[in-house]
N, C-alpha and C positions, 0 to 999 in steps of 0.2 A: 791114630787117624786124625787128619787135619779137620778142624772145625769148619762146618758149613752153616752159616747163620743167616737168618732173615732180619733180625732186629738186635743190634748190639748196644748195650748200655756201658759207657765208659764212666767210671766214678772217680772224681778228683775234687774233694771238698775242702782242700786246704788253701794255700796262698796263691796270689796272682802269678808269681814267678814259676811255681811248680806247675800251674795250669798251662801257662804259655809253653813251657818246655815239654809238655805232654802232647801238644797239638801236632808236631811233626809225626809222631807215632800214629795219631788219628788219621793223618793224611795217608800214610802207608796202609792203614787198616781199610781205608776207603778204596785204595787201589786193589787190595787183595779181595775185597768183598764188594764189587761194583754194584751189585743188585740189592745189597742190604741197607736197611735203615740204621743210621747211627745216631744215638742220643747221648747226651753228656749230662751227668749229674754234678752240680756244683752248688755252692752257697749263693744266695740271692744277690749278694753284693758283687759277685764275679760274673753273674749271668749276662749283663750287657756286653762284656768283652767276648765271651764265648759265642754269643749270637752273631758277632761279626765274622766268625770263622765259617767259611762256605763249605767245609768238609762235614759239618754237623747239621743234621736235619732237625733236631729238636733239643732244646735245653730244658732240663728239669731242675727246678730249684729244690734244694734239700729241705728247706723249711716247709714246703708243700706236702712232703711225704713223711716227714720225720716221725710223726705220731704213729703211723701204721705202714712202715715200708713193706712188710710182707704182704699185706693186703693189696697195696699198690702193684707190686710185682706180680702177684697171683692173677690179677685181673688185666694185666697188660699183655701185649704179644711179644715181650722181650724174651728171647731164648738164650742170650749170652750176656753175662755180666763180667766186665773186666775191671778188677779192683786195682787201679793204678796207684792207689794209696790204701794201706791197711785200714779196714773199718769193720770192727767186730759186729756191730749191730746190723750193718747192711749184709755182711757175709752170712750171718745167721738167718736174716730175712730171706735172702735168696735161696738158702737151703730149705727153709720152711715152705717157700712158695714153689719149690720144685723147678727152679730155673735150670734148664738142661745143661748149659755150660757155665761153670763158675771158675773164673781164672784169677789166681792170686799167687803171690810170691811166697812159697811155703818156707823160705828161709827167714822171712821177716817176723812172722808171728805164728805161734803154735796153732791158734784157732783157724788159721788159713789152711793148715794141713787137714783139719777135720771138715770144714765147711766147703772147701773148694775141691772140685773133682777134675779140673784141668790145671794142674799145678806147674808153675815154673819155679826154678830155683837159681837165684843169683845173689851175689853180695856186692853192695856198693862200696864196701871198705877197701877191697883189693883191686878194683878196676882203675884203669887210667882213662876211661871214657868220660866224656862230658855227660852231665845229667840228662840232656836231651837224647843222647845216644843210649844211655842206660835204659830208658823207657821202652826201647825197641825189644828188649828181652821179653816183654809180655806177649809178643807176637809169635813166640815159639809154638804156641798151641794152634796157630793157624797154618802151620806148615813151614816149608823152607823159608828161612829169613836171613837177611843180611843187615848189618849195622851200617847206616850211612856215615860218611866222613863228616867232619865238622864243616867242611866247605859245601857239602850237599844239603845240610840242614836248612839254611836260609831259603832255599828254593822249595821247601816243603811247607811253608806257611802260606795259607790262602785266606785273605781277609777281604771283606767288602765294607769299608768304613765310610759312611756318608759325611759330607761336609757339613759342619755346624756353622750356620751363618752368624750367630752371635759371637762365636769364637773368632771367626774371620774378621769381624768388625774390631774386636779387641786387638788383634795382631796387625791389622792393616797399616796403622801409622808408622810401623817400624820396618826397617830394611832387613833385619835379622832378629828372629825371636828364639831365644835359648831357654830351654827348660832345665831347671836345677832341682833335682829331687834329693834334698839334703839328708833325709833320714831313711832308716831301713826297717823301722818297726821291730828292731831287735834281731833282724834276720841276717845282718852282715856287719862287717867291720867298716866303719864310716870314715869318710874324708872329713877332717876337722872343719868345724863351722868357720873358724878363722881363715882357712884356706879358701872357702867359698867367698868370704868377704873380700879377701885380697884379689881374687879373680874378678869379682864384680867391680872393684875399684880400678883395676887395670882396664876394664872394658868401658869405663866412663868416658874415655877419650874418643870413643866412637859413638856419637849421639844417635845413630840409627840402629844401635844394638840394644835390645831390651831383654831383661832376664825375668823369668816367671818361676816363682817358687811353688812347688806342688807338694802335696802330702795330706794326711788326715787332719781332722780338726785338732786332735791331740798333739800331732806333730807341729801344727801351727802354733799352739800354745807354748810348746817347747821353744820354738823359734822366738816368740815374744820374750821369753825369759832368758834365752841364751844367745840369740842372734840379733840383738837390737841394732848393732852397727850395720848389719847386712840389710835389715828391713828399712833402715832410714835412707839408704842410697836412692837417688832419684831415678836410676835406671833399673830398679827392682820393684816387682809387684808380687805379692803373695796371694795365691788362690787356694791356700790350704783349707781343707774342709768345705770348700764351696762347690765341689764337683762330684758327680757320680763317677763310677769307673768308666762308664761309656763316654762321658764328657771328657774325662782325662785322656782316654784313648784318642778322641778326636783332637784335643789340644796338641798332644804329642805328634799326631799325624800332620797337623796343619802348621806346626812350628817348623823350625829349621835345624834343631839339634837338641840333644838331651845329654846331661851328665849326671851320673849317680854312682853310688857304690853298689854292692851286690844286693839288689832288691827287685821286687816284681816289675815296677815301671821300667827299669833298665832293660829287662828281657823283653818286655812288651815293645819298647821303642825299637830295639834291634829287630824284633820279629816283623814289625810292620814296615821295615825298610828305612827308618829314620837315621840320620847321622847320630851316632851313639858312642859315648865314651864311658866305659866301665872302669872303676877304680877299685883295685883289689889288693889284699895282702897276699904274699906268696905262700902262706901257711895253710896246710891241710886242716880241715876240709873246706876252708873258705876260698881257696886259691882259684885262679882263673882256669886251671886245668879242668876243674869240675864245673865252674859256674860262669865262665866268660860269656860276655854278650856275643851272640852269634847272629849276624845279620849282614846284608849286602853292604851296608855302610857303617858297620860296627868296628870299634877299636877298643883296646883294653890296655891299661897301664898297671904295672906291678913291679915292685922291687925284686931283685934276684934272690935276696937272702932275707929270711925272717929276722925280726928284732928279738931281743932277749926274752925268753919265756913267753913267746907270742901265743902259743896254744892255750896257755893258762890265763891269759888276760881276759877279764870279764867286762872291761870298760868298752864304751862305744867305739873308741879309736885307739890307735897305738902308733909306735914309731914307724912301723911299716907304711902306714898311711900318711903320716906327717912328712915322710921323705918324698912323697909324690908332690912335687912343688907346684904352687899356683903358676909359676912361670912356664913349666912344662905343659900344663893344661891350657894355658893361655895361647901357647904356640899352636896347639891343635885347633883351638877355636878360631884363631886367625886364619888357619888354612881353610876351615869350613866357610868362613865369611868370604874369603877370596874365591873359593870354588863357586859359591852362589852368585857372586858378582860376574864371574866369567860365564856362567850358565845364562845369566840375564843378557849379557852382551851377545852371545851366540844366538839366543832366541830372537833378539831384536834384529840381528843381521839376517836371520833366516826369513823374517817377515818383510 
């Protein structure tokens, strides 16, 4: 029997990209349960981003309930828990608290078989679906379901992101602001830092183009140690470690484009409709078939064939990524710059 719920809690306490790629499923959940309250459990650092999503009524920070999740659930009016990510402690807490519907993928972890009573079963290893599409498998418990196409996914993101006046002042002097998220926190195969430097050098001939380097404080330290040539360029500013995730989201929204390899800010940029370029190896499970940036203005670059022993490489980058040339990326950025200029001409003509 299909679930009928009054208050659904979706749990996703891992990384930014995984959270972003779960939000289309939440949008469908909202369509299927128009009268239900939908809450989202995530870590505190990700909460500002999730609060921008208009399909979510309440954001619960994991740190606030981590000491006694069963007590929290027991005294809430939550009647459905959807474990979009395996979590033994939370699954057990929901079982103890007597949450009526406990949804989990029983093929992922054995404890989900014991603690969940509305089990779904699917494998990520054999599917050709994108990660955002895979998450729709959790909705089987709510009745007839269909998997949206990749082309449909961008229309399922619903954000309300306020303008940050301080960021506007930082961007205002430049005609085109490009965000470069050079690192991936170990979650993806990265474009070489030398290629980012070469791209920035090519763009120096256009004085109204400015590049903003984003990342964590630790990634900023890495850039100081390994990206000195990039940091020294006059058209480059690093804001690594200087922003909350909410501020990063606003920067990406208010800028003119973003380039990154497979990492959370890439998916965030695509989801909010920014010009986005994802750089990927063609090798499973890192390939764009699973992790491509999906957005109304998103593009992805990848070689057709993997480099030698690509799956076994543990380094940050590889020949697959080195073969994605700065010249190819520069051509796409130039198209973006031209597009913005043409939009400006049309807007002035309309006025």
